[in-house]
N, C-alpha and C positions, 0 to 999 in steps of 0.2 A: 381278279379277273375283270376289274373295272378299267384297266389299261386297254386302249385300242389294239386289237389283234391278239390279245392275250386270252386264252381260253384255258380249259381244265388240263389239257396235256402240257401246254407251255408252263403253267404253274407247277404242275407235278415235276416236270423235269428240272426246272430252275431250282426248286427247293431240294430236290434230291441231289443235284450237283453241287449245291453250295453247302447244305448241311446245317451250318451254323453261321448266321450272318455276323456274329461278333468277331469273327476271324479277320474281317476286313476293316481297316480304319476308315475308309471312304469308298465312294462308288468307283473311283479311278482304279483302286487296287482290285475290285471285284471284276471290272471290265477287262483289265490285264489278265487276271486269273482265267477268264473264259476265252482269252485269245482274241478279243475284238478291238485291240489297240494296234495301231501301226508298228511295225518292226524298225530297227535302225541297223545299218551296216555302214559304219562311219570309221574313218581313221583320223589322223592328225591333220591331213591335208584336205579331206572332203567330208561332206555330210550327205548321207543317202538314206532317204525314208523308204522303206519297202512296204509290201502288202502286210496284212494283219498277221500276227505271230502264230495264230492257230494253237496257242497253248490251251491246256485244260481239256474240259469235256467237249468232244466233237458233237455229241448229240444235243447238248445244252446250247451250243453255238449255232447249230443248224436250226433248232426249234425257234431261237430268237430271231434268226433271219427270216424264217418263215412267218413268224408273227409280224415282222416289219413288212413283208409283202402283203400280208392279209390287211394290216392297218391301212397301208397305202392304197390298196383297192377299194376297201369298204368305207373309210372314213376320209373322203377327200377334203372335206371343209375342216377337219380337225387342225388346230394350230401346229401340232407336232407333224402332221403329214404335209401341211403347207410348208413348213420349214424343210422337210425332206425333199419336196418338189423343187424348192429353190437350190438345194444343194445339188439335185440331179441335173438342173439346168446348167450349173457352173462346172460340175466335176464328173458327171455321168451318172446313170441310174444305179449301176452296181455299187458304186461307192457311196451313194446316198442311202441305199438299202442297208449296208454294213453300218454306217453312221446311225441310222434309225434304230437298228438292232442294238447298237451300243447305248443310245438314249433310253431305249426300252429297259435294258439291264440296269441302267442307273436309276430309273424310276422305280422299278421293282426292288431294288436295294433300298431305296428310301422308304417305300411303303412297308417293307418288312421290318426294317430297323425301327420305324416309328409306330408301327401298328395302326396306320391310318388307311383311309380309302384315296383313291385317285380323284383329284379335282382338276379338270383340264383347263378351267378357265380362272383359276386362282390368280389373283393379281394383288400385289402389295399396294396399299393405299399410299399415294404420294403425301409427303410430309409438307403441310402447309404451315409457314411461318406465321405466328399470330402478330397482328399488328398492334403496336402500343399506343 
């Protein structure tokens, strides 16, 4: 529940929908399982990306979208929400919310897999070459 927008109900629905985290090799598989990834309706002549697939648990997908709305409203200065506002400026608010829900699902996957807490301002230290 350290992730912005995620509370007890979001955590409970996420865990109950996923059951075992080791079923997924990576966060992208989990996001696809939840139906938060774009669909595709393509043929040999054309490539058409559609709206989200809506596969998997509708209640888990709904609660993640609600968590995204909550995070965007309550944590305006958070880096994740600033990213979502930038996406909203380019692509529209509703696409940004679904993208933020997908990002939250990926973060929850990583936290559950590793057994860690959310660190919003975690940065990798730049590698500085030693002068000889």
